[in-house]
N, C-alpha and C positions, 0 to 999 in steps of 0.2 A: 698608874702610869699609862701613858698613851703610846700606841704602836701604829705605824703606818704600814700597810701591806700593799705593795705596788702592783699586784696582779691577782687574778682569781686563783685561789689555792684550795686544796681539799678541806672539806668541812671539819674533819677530825682535828686539824691544827687550830682552826678558829675556835672550836669548842674547848680545846686544851688551854688556849690563851685566855679565853673568857673565864674559865673556871679558876684560872690563876689570878684573876682580878684585873686584867688588862682592859683598857678602853681602846677599842679597835676602830680605826678608820681604814678604808681600803678602796682601791680603784678597781672597777669592774670592766672598764673598756678593754677591748682586745689589743694585743700588741704591746711593745715596750713603751714606757713612759718617757717623755722628753726629760733631759737632765734638769732643765729649768723648772719644770713642773715638779720633779722629784725633790729638788732643793726646797721649793716653796712648801711642799707638803711636809717635809722633814723638819722644817722650822717650827712646826706646830706640835711636834711629838717628841717622845723621849727615846724611842727605839724604831729601827727600821727592819722590817721583814722583807728581804730583797729576793724576788722571784723574777726569772727572765734575765735578759742581758741589760745590766745597768752600769753605766760608767761612773765609778766611784773614785774620782781622781783628786788631786790636790785642791782643785777648785771646789769640789763637793765638800771635802772635809773642812776646808777653811770656812765655808758658809754654814756648815752644820756641825761645828765643833762641840756643840752642847750634847750631842747624842751619847747615850749611855751604853749603846751596844748595837751591832748589826748582825743579823743572822742571814746568811746566804742560803737559799734553797737550791744548792748546786754543789757538786764536788769541785769543779773548776773555780778559780778565783783570779784569772788573768785580767779581768776588767777592774780589779780593785788595787789601788795604790796602798799597800799594807804599810809602807814606811810613813805615808801621810796619816793613816789611821792611827798608828802608834804615836806619832808626833803629837796628835791632838788627844791622845788618851782614850781612844775608842776601840774596844775589843771587837774583833770580827771573827765569825765562825762560819764553817761550811758543813756539808753533809756527805762525808765519805762513806764508803762501805755499802750503804743500803741500796745503791744503784749498780753495784758491781755485776751482779748476776744478769740484770736486765740489759746492761750495755754489752756484756760479753756475748749475750744471745744475738744482739744485732751484728756484732763483728763476725760471729759464726754464720749468721744468715747471709751476710754480704759475701763472705768467703765462698760459701756453697753456691750462691746465686751467680757470682762472677764465674766460677769454675764451669758452670753449665750454661752460661749466657742466658740465664732465665729471664732477666728483665727485657733483653732485646727480643727474645722469642715471644714473650708475652705481647710486646709492642707490635709485632707482626700480626698477631691475632687481632688486636684492637684496631689495626689499620686495614683489616680485611685482606691480609697478605698470606693467610694460611692456605698454601697450595700443596701440591705433592712435594715430597722431599727428595733431596739428593743425598746419597750415602756418605759423601765426603764434604758436605757443606755445614758450616756453623757447628762444628764439633766442639764439645767441651773437653775438660781434662778431669781425671780422677784425683782425689786427695789422699787416698789410702797410702800410708807409708811415706808420704812426702814430708819435707822439712818445713815446719812453721817457725818463723823468726818473730820474736816479740821485742819491740823497742819500748822498754819501760815495763818490766815485769812487776808491777804493783798488783793491787787487788783485782782490777779488771783484767789485766793481761794474764794473771795467774789463772783466773777462772776460764778465760778463753782457752788457754793451754790445756787445762784439765779436760775440757769438753772435747777438744780436738784429739787429745791422746786417747780418750775413751771411745770416741766415735770412729776415728780413722787411723788409730795407732801412729799418729804423726810423730816424727822426731822433733823435739823442742830445743831450740837454741834461743838465747836472749842476750840483750845488751842493756845494762843498767850502769849507773855510776858505780855501784858496788854489787858484788854477787848477792843473790837472794839465798839465805841459809836453807830454806825449805825446798828450793827448786830441784836440786839433785835428788833429795830423798823422796819427794812426793811425785815429781814429774819426770825424773831421770833427765832433767834439762841440763844443757851445757852452756856455761857462761862464755861469751865470745866478745871480741872487740867489734867496733862499729863496722869496720870494713868486712870482717868475716860475716857479720849479720847480713850485709848487703849481698855479698857474693854467694852465700850458701843457701839463702832462703828460697823456697818454692812459693811460700806465702809469707809476706812480711806485714805484720799488723802493728799499728802505732797506738800506744797507750801511755803517753807522757803528758805532763803539764806543758802549756805554752809559756815559755820563758824567753828571755833575750838569747839564751844559749840554744834553744831548740827551734826558734822561729825560722821557718824556711829551711829546716834541716834536710827535708827531702826535696831536692832540686835536681837540675839536669845532671850534675856530677854524680849524685847518688843513684839516680835512675840508670845511668850508663853503667854503673858498677853492678847492677842487679842482673840476674838471668833474664834473657829475652822470653823465657817461659814463665816468669814469675808474676804473681798477683800482689798488688799493693792495696792494703786496707787501712783506712783512717777513720776511727770513731772517737777521736780525742778532741782536737781543735783544728779548724781549717787552716789556721796560720802555720801549722807544722809542715805543710807541703806547698810548693809553688805550683799553682794550677796551670799556668802557661807551660811550664816544664813537663807537667804530667800529661798534658794534651799532646805535646810533641813526642813524649816517650810512647804513648799509646798509639799514635798514628804512624810512627816510624818503625814500630816493631821492636823497640827497646824493651817494652813491657808487654806481657800477654794480656793483662787486664787489671782493673782497679775497682774497688768498692768504697764509697764515701758516705758517711752519715754526717759529716761536717764539711763545710765549704767556707770560702772567704771571698766575698762577704756572704752572710746569710740573711735572707733567702738568696739562693743562686738565681741569676738573671735567666729568664725563660729562654732567651736566645744564646745562652752560653754554649759554645761549640762542643764542650764536653758532653752535653746531653744528647748529642746526635750520634755518639760513638756506640758501636755494637758491643764493645768490650769494657764498658763502664756501667756500674750500677750505682745509683744515687738515692739516698733517703733523706728526708727533711729533718735531720737531727732528732731522732726519736729514741736515742739510746736508753733514756730513763722512762720512756712513755709506757709504763704499765701501771695498773691500779696500785699494785703492791709497792712498787718503787716510789711513786709520787706520794702516796700516803705516808710512807716511812720517812721520806725526805722532808715533807712538811712537818711531821711530828718532831723530827730531830731538830729542825730549825726552831720550832716553837719551844722545845725543851732548852735549847741554848739561850733563848731570850728569858725564859723563866729563871734559869740559873743566874743570869746576869742581874736580873731584878732582885734576886735574893742576895746579891753581892757574893755570889759563888762563881768560881772559875767556870767559864763556858766549857762543856765537855769536849767540843770539837773546835777549840780555839786555834786560830791561824797565827796571830801575832802574840805568842806566849809571853814575850817580854813585857807586855802591858801589865802583867800581874806581879812582876818582880818586886815592886816596892809598894804594892797596894793590897795584896792578899797573901 
C-alpha cells in the first residue's frame, strides 16, 4: 500500500511505516503544500499522512474518495471536514494526549512571561535600550495564590492547571460543556459558568477545539467582562479570539496582558500592531515543538495508518461512525 507524507516528519515514523510494508512518497519542501498539489499526490496513493495545516474539505474528499485512511499528525482537526470524510467512507485519526505536556509548558511559559513583561524587557536589551531603571516602571505581577481560569479543561488544560497549582498554589476554576470528574479531586478545581470564568480569572487560558460554537468566543464583549488586571492566554487555535478586539482591550487597559502561541492567520504579519505592545508575548505556534512530542505524534499517526491497513479500527479515530457497518 502507498502512503503520501506531505511534510518532513521524524524518522521514527518513516521507519515504522516501512517496516509495516508501506511504499512511502513524501514531500520535503518547507511550508504547507497547496491543496491542488495535495490532491494530485493523493490520487496516486492509498493513504495520507497529513502533517502541517492542510485543508481537507468537501472538494478534497470528492476528488480523493479512494483513500483508505488519513492520519493527522496533530491533535486539532478544525481544517478537516469530518462529515465529508465519513460520507466518502474515509477514516480520519488524530494524535491527542502525546502533546499535552509540551503544550501546557508553553501556556505556563507565556503566563509567566506576560506576568513579568519578559518579552518586552528582552526586546529593550536587543534594541540597545537597557539603561538605568526606575523603581515604578514596567512592573510585573506575581502569580502566587491568583486564580487561573481554564476554558476547556481537557488533557492540556488539566496539565496546565496541575503545574500552576504546584508552582504557585493558584486557585483553579474552569468552564467545560460538562464538569470534569477528576478536577475537584485532583486539582480542587471549581466548575463555573462562562461569565464567572471571565469575571473571576486573574489568568484565563484557552484550551478548546475551534468549532462553530467557539470561533471568536473571546471578543470585545468577553474582554470587557474580564478584570483589567487579568492575563489572557491562547495556545489552542487563533480563531478562538478576535485579534482586533484583543488589541483594543490591551491598549485601552481592559486587559493587563496577553500571551499567544496561536494567531489568525499564521504566520502573523510582521507589521501586526499587536507585536508592538509591551503587554503582549507571542510565539510562533510551538506548543508541540519538542523532540519527545513530535516523535510520539508521528509514531501515533503511523500506528493509526498501520491499523487501518490491517482493517483494524484506528486507535485515535475521529469519525467513529465510519466503522459501524464495516468492522
